[in-house]
Backbone bond lengths (Angstrom), bond angles and torsions (degrees), N, CA, C in turn:
res aa  C-N    CA-C-N  psi(-1)  N-CA   C-N-CA  omega(-1)  CA-C   N-CA-C  phi
1 M - - - 1.427 - - 1.524 112.79 -
2 L 1.315 118.14 -38.38 1.441 122.24 179.49 1.526 111.93 -57.75
3 D 1.341 114.72 -36.41 1.438 119.29 -179.97 1.524 112.10 -61.37
4 I 1.328 116.12 -47.87 1.495 119.17 179.77 1.542 110.08 -68.98
5 L 1.354 116.86 -32.66 1.450 119.15 -178.80 1.534 111.03 -59.17
6 N 1.311 115.26 -35.56 1.471 120.24 179.73 1.511 112.69 -75.49
7 K 1.338 116.43 -6.85 1.465 120.14 179.29 1.518 112.04 -105.93
8 I 1.346 116.91 8.95 1.449 123.19 174.31 1.514 109.06 -98.51
9 H 1.326 116.92 120.85 1.437 121.00 -177.74 1.535 110.71 -126.31
10 W 1.321 114.65 137.43 1.454 121.75 -178.72 1.519 110.05 -90.22
11 L 1.307 117.07 125.55 1.460 122.50 179.20 1.518 112.94 -96.69
12 G 1.343 116.15 2.56 1.456 121.36 -176.73 1.487 113.92 109.26
13 H 1.339 117.70 148.68 1.465 122.10 -178.64 1.502 111.08 55.09
14 S 1.345 116.93 -115.26 1.471 120.95 179.13 1.517 113.61 -113.36
15 S 1.338 114.89 20.64 1.470 121.58 -174.03 1.522 109.67 -98.56
16 F 1.379 115.57 132.16 1.401 121.99 177.56 1.539 111.90 -134.27
17 I 1.317 114.07 154.14 1.467 119.76 167.60 1.510 106.89 -125.02
18 I 1.329 116.16 133.81 1.456 122.04 178.57 1.521 105.72 -122.39
19 E 1.328 115.62 130.03 1.468 117.74 -172.81 1.519 110.82 -130.30
20 P 1.371 113.88 82.43 1.474 115.82 166.51 1.527 106.57 -80.72
21 D 1.309 119.45 -114.57 1.480 121.04 173.19 1.507 112.00 -80.16
22 K 1.337 115.36 -30.47 1.462 122.62 178.76 1.520 109.34 -107.84
23 T 1.334 114.48 160.63 1.495 119.02 177.58 1.543 107.98 -99.72
24 I 1.323 113.04 116.86 1.480 121.17 -179.44 1.526 107.00 -109.10
25 I 1.304 115.97 130.58 1.494 121.89 177.86 1.486 108.27 -124.32
26 L 1.372 116.61 133.62 1.465 122.71 -179.31 1.501 109.16 -117.08
27 D 1.299 117.69 127.97 1.478 126.57 169.84 1.548 112.55 44.94
28 P 1.327 118.91 57.37 1.454 120.32 -179.24 1.519 112.40 -63.24
29 F 1.364 115.76 134.45 1.457 120.94 -178.44 1.523 107.19 -155.63
30 K 1.354 115.96 119.96 1.466 122.84 -178.94 1.547 110.36 55.85
31 I 1.301 117.77 42.57 1.443 120.36 -177.45 1.478 111.28 -91.22
32 T 1.360 115.04 158.81 1.472 120.11 179.34 1.502 111.28 -120.13
33 T 1.318 119.72 -0.99 1.456 122.77 178.29 1.524 111.49 -60.41
34 E 1.315 116.74 145.35 1.457 121.19 173.23 1.512 111.91 -101.12
35 K 1.313 116.14 3.83 1.461 120.94 -178.27 1.536 109.70 -75.21
36 K 1.347 113.85 150.80 1.465 120.60 -179.44 1.522 109.48 -106.87
37 A 1.315 115.16 143.93 1.457 121.47 -177.00 1.527 111.55 -83.26
38 D 1.349 115.75 134.22 1.422 120.82 163.69 1.532 108.60 -81.01
39 I 1.281 116.51 -40.98 1.480 122.19 175.48 1.516 107.57 -129.32
40 L 1.309 117.62 126.85 1.455 124.78 179.95 1.542 108.99 -115.78
41 F 1.318 115.32 118.65 1.466 120.35 178.24 1.534 109.78 -103.85
42 I 1.347 115.17 132.13 1.460 120.70 177.17 1.501 107.41 -129.69
43 S 1.314 117.24 114.98 1.490 121.64 -164.85 1.506 113.87 -83.34
44 H 1.332 119.71 -30.67 1.450 120.89 179.60 1.522 110.99 -165.58
45 E 1.311 114.11 -175.47 1.472 119.04 -164.89 1.544 115.09 -85.39
46 H 1.299 120.31 -15.41 1.435 120.67 -175.50 1.539 112.37 -59.49
47 Y 1.330 115.29 146.78 1.459 121.16 -169.89 1.539 113.60 -60.05
48 D 1.352 116.38 -25.39 1.433 119.33 -178.25 1.538 112.14 -88.32
49 H 1.312 116.38 6.63 1.457 122.82 176.15 1.527 111.52 -125.18
50 C 1.337 115.11 -39.52 1.467 120.28 176.96 1.542 107.82 -113.41
51 S 1.320 115.73 89.04 1.464 123.05 -177.31 1.507 110.72 -111.15
52 P 1.323 117.38 105.78 1.479 120.19 -179.45 1.510 113.70 -53.21
53 D 1.344 117.86 -38.82 1.480 119.95 179.80 1.526 110.25 -60.77
54 D 1.322 116.72 -40.03 1.466 119.67 -177.37 1.512 110.94 -79.52
55 I 1.341 117.31 -33.87 1.493 118.67 175.40 1.499 109.61 -60.18
56 E 1.314 117.03 -41.19 1.482 120.55 -179.43 1.525 110.84 -62.15
57 K 1.345 116.71 -33.40 1.478 120.26 -178.97 1.504 111.93 -66.97
58 V 1.340 119.73 -32.68 1.429 120.80 -166.96 1.518 115.42 -108.39
59 I 1.333 117.87 -9.51 1.474 117.11 -177.69 1.559 110.54 -82.89
60 Q 1.340 112.61 157.73 1.426 122.81 174.09 1.548 108.28 -146.82
61 P 1.310 120.36 168.91 1.453 119.52 -175.85 1.500 116.22 -54.83
62 S 1.363 118.10 -27.06 1.456 121.59 -178.85 1.538 112.95 -92.07
63 T 1.330 119.20 0.52 1.463 121.38 -177.55 1.503 111.67 -66.51
64 I 1.328 115.63 138.63 1.460 123.54 169.63 1.524 106.10 -108.57
65 I 1.342 116.92 124.69 1.456 120.96 177.30 1.546 108.99 -101.28
66 V 1.327 114.85 132.44 1.465 121.09 176.02 1.536 106.96 -117.46
67 T 1.316 115.17 120.38 1.478 118.43 -175.53 1.527 109.69 -155.20
68 V 1.353 114.60 -176.45 1.466 122.16 -175.33 1.528 110.97 -102.10
69 P 1.346 118.14 162.67 1.468 120.36 -175.60 1.524 113.79 -56.96
70 G 1.329 117.32 -36.05 1.456 120.27 -176.55 1.502 114.02 -64.85
71 N 1.304 117.98 -15.51 1.463 122.25 -178.57 1.560 112.36 -91.97
72 Q 1.320 117.82 -2.52 1.422 118.17 -170.96 1.542 114.64 -60.77
73 S 1.326 116.83 -34.94 1.454 118.93 179.60 1.550 110.70 -69.38
74 K 1.342 117.79 -35.95 1.458 120.07 176.94 1.543 112.68 -70.91
75 I 1.305 114.04 -31.97 1.457 120.41 -176.15 1.532 110.46 -82.70
76 A 1.334 117.07 -24.70 1.480 121.74 -174.42 1.531 114.45 -48.30
77 P 1.328 119.91 -43.88 1.468 119.06 -179.62 1.517 114.92 -62.33
78 F 1.369 115.77 -17.25 1.474 119.02 -175.78 1.526 111.17 -105.48
79 A 1.357 117.77 -6.34 1.435 120.21 -171.32 1.528 114.30 -61.01
80 E 1.349 117.49 -31.84 1.467 119.51 178.84 1.531 112.62 -86.23
81 Q 1.337 115.68 -4.50 1.455 120.28 -178.74 1.532 112.70 -97.19
82 V 1.347 116.57 -5.46 1.461 122.31 -177.95 1.522 111.57 -124.32
83 A 1.319 116.27 170.66 1.454 121.61 -175.43 1.530 111.67 -72.24
84 D 1.360 114.78 -38.36 1.473 118.04 -173.70 1.536 108.89 -166.80
85 V 1.323 116.11 151.62 1.441 123.80 170.72 1.519 108.68 -123.47
86 K 1.305 115.64 117.36 1.483 121.07 -178.73 1.528 108.64 -104.91
87 I 1.313 115.85 122.96 1.459 121.61 -178.96 1.506 108.08 -98.63
88 V 1.330 117.83 128.70 1.461 122.84 -170.67 1.555 109.38 -131.70
89 K 1.344 112.47 165.35 1.457 121.02 176.48 1.538 107.71 -141.31
90 P 1.333 117.63 165.77 1.470 118.12 178.67 1.522 112.69 -54.99
91 G 1.318 115.89 135.74 1.444 122.71 -179.92 1.493 114.29 97.71
92 D 1.354 117.31 -14.77 1.456 119.61 179.00 1.527 111.27 -69.91
93 S 1.319 116.86 154.33 1.452 120.67 170.34 1.511 108.11 -138.33
94 L 1.299 115.48 147.55 1.449 121.41 178.40 1.522 109.79 -155.89
95 E 1.325 115.81 168.50 1.444 119.95 179.04 1.500 108.78 -132.49
96 I 1.321 115.30 130.63 1.472 122.99 178.54 1.512 108.28 -129.92
97 D 1.304 117.10 121.27 1.483 120.33 175.07 1.517 112.53 52.08
98 N 1.345 117.07 45.34 1.466 122.57 178.45 1.522 114.28 70.13
99 I 1.307 116.55 9.63 1.468 120.07 176.23 1.527 106.80 -106.07
100 H 1.342 114.91 118.53 1.484 119.30 178.14 1.525 108.88 -83.98
101 I 1.308 115.82 134.02 1.473 121.62 -175.75 1.517 108.12 -123.43
102 L 1.321 116.10 122.85 1.454 121.83 171.55 1.532 108.36 -112.64
103 V 1.308 114.33 127.21 1.483 119.63 -176.81 1.511 110.04 -90.77
104 T 1.316 118.87 125.74 1.425 123.97 -175.78 1.528 110.87 -111.43
105 P 1.324 117.21 155.96 1.486 119.53 173.31 1.548 109.97 -69.72
106 A 1.326 114.72 154.02 1.470 121.45 173.84 1.504 106.68 -145.36
107 Y 1.324 117.39 115.55 1.465 118.66 -175.68 1.546 111.48 -159.99
108 N 1.312 114.68 165.98 1.455 121.37 176.69 1.520 111.14 -90.59
109 T 1.338 116.07 147.88 1.464 119.40 176.76 1.517 111.49 -112.90
110 N 1.360 118.37 -19.65 1.423 121.23 -177.41 1.540 113.42 -131.57
111 K 1.322 114.64 22.11 1.460 121.76 177.21 1.538 107.33 -157.64
112 D 1.305 117.87 174.19 1.446 119.83 -171.50 1.499 116.10 -116.83
113 F 1.320 118.49 15.11 1.429 119.90 -177.50 1.540 114.00 -73.35
114 H 1.328 114.87 -29.99 1.483 120.32 -177.84 1.551 107.85 -132.90
115 P 1.304 116.39 81.72 1.481 118.65 -176.33 1.493 112.24 -68.56
116 K 1.315 116.81 143.10 1.477 121.33 178.84 1.519 110.94 -56.99
117 A 1.335 115.45 -37.62 1.480 120.84 -176.31 1.537 113.38 -61.00
118 N 1.335 116.52 -20.37 1.482 119.51 -179.17 1.497 113.64 -73.35
119 D 1.374 116.49 -14.23 1.469 120.06 -179.18 1.515 112.66 57.74
120 W 1.312 116.52 38.35 1.463 119.38 172.45 1.535 109.89 -79.25
121 V 1.363 116.16 162.35 1.426 116.18 -162.61 1.532 113.49 -138.01
122 G 1.351 112.70 162.61 1.433 124.16 161.40 1.532 107.81 -116.23
123 F 1.330 116.01 -175.89 1.460 118.97 -177.43 1.534 109.95 -141.21
124 I 1.331 114.60 141.54 1.471 119.83 166.78 1.531 107.23 -109.60
125 L 1.333 116.52 115.84 1.429 122.17 -178.98 1.535 108.51 -104.86
126 T 1.316 116.95 122.83 1.462 120.57 175.70 1.481 110.04 -100.30
127 I 1.314 116.12 110.42 1.446 124.13 -175.44 1.524 108.10 -124.19
128 D 1.321 116.47 118.61 1.470 121.13 -179.07 1.528 111.40 50.95
129 D 1.309 115.65 47.21 1.500 123.93 177.32 1.530 113.14 66.52
130 T 1.347 117.34 12.17 1.447 119.71 174.87 1.528 109.05 -108.49
131 K 1.293 118.29 129.31 1.474 123.51 -178.25 1.522 109.11 -95.80
132 I 1.325 116.42 117.60 1.475 123.99 179.12 1.529 107.54 -108.13
133 Y 1.328 115.35 118.17 1.483 120.41 -179.71 1.536 107.86 -101.58
134 Y 1.322 114.80 111.15 1.477 121.44 173.22 1.549 106.41 -97.63
135 A 1.310 116.79 103.46 1.456 121.55 -168.41 1.526 114.00 -74.12
136 S 1.312 116.23 -22.12 1.496 121.49 -173.69 1.537 108.82 61.70
137 D 1.347 116.54 -154.28 1.469 120.36 -173.84 1.540 109.00 -87.67
138 T 1.293 116.03 106.47 1.475 118.00 -173.24 1.561 108.93 -151.83
139 D 1.298 113.94 162.48 1.466 122.56 165.24 1.513 106.61 -99.41
140 V 1.338 115.28 -176.62 1.444 119.48 170.47 1.512 108.11 -69.91
141 I 1.301 117.66 121.28 1.484 120.79 -172.81 1.563 108.29 -123.73
142 D 1.330 114.99 155.23 1.472 119.85 -177.93 1.507 111.13 -57.57
143 E 1.314 118.41 -32.88 1.489 120.43 -174.80 1.545 111.38 -65.20
144 M 1.353 117.49 -17.19 1.454 118.72 176.69 1.508 112.78 -61.34
145 Q 1.344 115.22 -24.69 1.471 119.86 179.73 1.525 111.80 -58.65
146 T 1.314 116.48 -27.56 1.475 119.94 -175.51 1.522 113.55 -106.09
147 I 1.341 116.38 2.24 1.462 120.27 -177.70 1.535 109.38 -85.88
148 E 1.317 115.40 128.69 1.445 120.05 174.35 1.541 106.86 -109.90
149 C 1.346 114.63 129.89 1.443 119.39 178.97 1.505 111.79 -153.08
150 D 1.324 115.56 152.56 1.459 121.43 174.59 1.531 109.69 -94.63
151 I 1.315 116.27 -36.51 1.466 122.79 -179.47 1.535 107.12 -124.82
152 A 1.323 117.08 127.75 1.467 121.54 178.47 1.508 109.60 -116.10
153 I 1.304 115.73 121.21 1.505 122.36 177.25 1.518 106.12 -102.81
154 L 1.355 115.96 111.61 1.458 120.41 -168.08 1.511 112.27 -125.60
155 P 1.356 116.24 141.81 1.464 120.62 175.14 1.537 110.85 -74.57
156 I 1.315 117.33 140.53 1.471 118.94 -172.38 1.525 115.05 -135.20
157 S 1.365 118.53 8.12 1.450 121.46 -168.33 1.555 114.41 -81.65
158 G 1.377 115.31 -16.00 1.466 117.03 -174.18 1.528 111.13 79.57
159 K 1.307 116.00 -175.69 1.510 127.36 -176.85 1.509 112.84 58.90
160 F 1.342 117.94 -69.50 1.482 118.89 -178.04 1.551 112.00 -90.93
161 V 1.338 115.63 -17.83 1.466 121.81 -173.34 1.518 107.27 -141.03
162 M 1.319 116.35 -164.33 1.453 121.88 178.28 1.514 112.41 -63.96
163 T 1.317 114.95 147.88 1.502 121.98 170.08 1.538 106.30 -79.20
164 P 1.318 117.17 168.31 1.481 119.72 174.04 1.542 111.66 -54.67
165 E 1.324 114.94 -40.09 1.461 119.41 -179.68 1.542 110.95 -64.61
166 E 1.321 115.75 -46.83 1.473 119.92 179.40 1.505 111.35 -64.22
167 A 1.312 116.93 -40.81 1.463 119.90 -179.56 1.539 110.93 -64.65
168 A 1.327 116.01 -35.85 1.470 120.31 175.44 1.525 111.26 -63.82
169 E 1.356 114.36 -38.17 1.493 118.82 175.41 1.515 110.29 -63.46
170 A 1.347 115.88 -38.43 1.450 119.18 179.02 1.529 111.35 -61.03
171 T 1.318 117.45 -37.23 1.472 119.61 178.89 1.525 111.36 -63.54
172 K 1.331 116.32 -31.35 1.501 118.44 178.97 1.543 109.32 -68.52
173 I 1.306 116.80 -32.62 1.465 120.02 176.80 1.529 112.30 -75.28
174 L 1.343 115.33 -43.98 1.451 120.92 -175.07 1.527 112.35 -77.74
175 N 1.326 116.43 -31.62 1.441 122.62 -179.71 1.514 112.77 54.16
176 P 1.332 118.41 52.71 1.483 119.69 176.81 1.522 109.83 -76.99
177 K 1.327 114.95 164.14 1.437 119.48 171.81 1.554 110.02 -74.18
178 V 1.333 114.75 -37.63 1.471 121.31 -178.54 1.520 108.06 -138.30
179 A 1.305 115.40 142.25 1.486 121.92 171.83 1.529 109.67 -119.49
180 I 1.341 113.88 143.12 1.448 122.04 -179.37 1.520 107.75 -124.39
181 P 1.350 119.97 121.26 1.445 121.09 179.28 1.549 111.67 -77.20
182 M 1.311 116.99 152.04 1.458 122.63 175.69 1.544 108.17 -149.95
183 H 1.332 114.93 -173.35 1.471 123.65 -179.20 1.537 110.70 58.25
184 Y 1.348 113.56 52.86 1.474 119.81 173.31 1.525 108.48 -156.35
185 G 1.294 115.41 168.03 1.474 120.11 175.51 1.496 116.93 88.77
186 D 1.369 116.89 -0.57 1.471 118.49 179.17 1.530 108.87 -136.22
187 I 1.305 118.77 -84.91 1.437 122.34 -175.96 1.520 110.94 -72.91
188 I 1.327 114.82 -42.75 1.449 121.22 -175.48 1.503 107.04 -155.32
189 G 1.359 116.08 154.04 1.447 119.27 178.16 1.521 112.28 90.50
190 T 1.310 117.19 146.97 1.472 122.83 -174.54 1.525 110.65 -129.69
191 D 1.321 113.41 172.13 1.456 119.90 173.51 1.510 111.19 -59.69
192 E 1.331 115.81 -33.73 1.477 119.72 178.53 1.525 111.46 -63.75
193 D 1.336 117.25 -35.58 1.464 119.63 175.16 1.519 111.86 -61.90
194 A 1.322 116.18 -41.41 1.485 120.36 178.15 1.534 110.11 -64.16
195 K 1.331 117.06 -40.78 1.463 120.83 179.77 1.510 109.95 -67.16
196 K 1.331 117.91 -38.05 1.442 120.19 177.51 1.509 112.15 -63.96
197 F 1.338 114.58 -44.19 1.456 119.75 174.43 1.504 112.08 -54.32
198 E 1.325 116.00 -45.98 1.461 121.24 -179.82 1.526 110.90 -60.32
199 S 1.318 115.71 -41.83 1.480 119.84 -177.52 1.532 112.96 -67.23
200 L 1.324 116.44 -23.68 1.443 120.90 -175.61 1.552 112.98 -95.50
201 C 1.342 117.65 -12.98 1.428 120.57 -176.76 1.523 111.62 -82.95
202 E 1.332 113.34 145.19 1.467 119.17 173.67 1.529 112.40 -91.71
203 C 1.349 116.71 -16.72 1.473 120.29 175.74 1.528 108.26 -92.17
204 D 1.323 115.75 172.31 1.476 119.89 174.36 1.504 109.34 -66.93
205 V 1.317 117.05 145.80 1.441 124.16 178.37 1.538 108.31 -125.28
206 K 1.336 117.16 134.31 1.429 122.26 175.05 1.499 108.70 -117.50
207 I 1.336 116.46 108.92 1.463 120.19 174.94 1.509 108.21 -88.80
208 L 1.303 118.42 116.12 1.447 122.40 -174.12 1.518 111.22 -88.27
209 D 1.329 114.93 145.09 1.454 120.50 171.62 1.537 107.95 -78.99
210 K 1.328 115.16 145.70 1.440 118.62 -178.92 1.527 110.08 -70.45
211 N 1.309 116.51 134.46 1.488 122.07 178.79 1.529 109.26 -96.51
């Protein structure tokens, strides 16, 4: 697990690049990396997760895009420039290049920014027997009771997603070996929120420097 942990890099806000043998990019937004995605995950329609400018930066002819139905119009201009576009919903599972992908729900329970009815998603990626849960924009949800993960990447900024306190409660349900905070440092949320989250967690927390 420690080996893959060192291959997870934060690109800012909710954007990550994971580099085992393949290059995986999640929800690119205002990124500066010049790397190209083998697999590109886009969790939902909001501009800070589905950014056409950033999609254009990271795609290549061999890229496979995994996203939700509501993004199809934004993805359409790139469909002929990539190898495939896979449309998914909560509960789906698929395998790409020996990476097992389980699609999880992501929604608000006490606010209306991310309605459950929209079927927006997070992802559990199993890479080299390590399960990485990218929660996307969510609150603490009942489905977390059944999620198994070694590494949990959780939003912590509050307002649109979980607060640091709520995200720490989520780690008690998920019981990961390591938690990584996200969804801060740009639109909303601060380094202090990440540190607060770390102080409240009973599991190990890795606060990543922005790449």
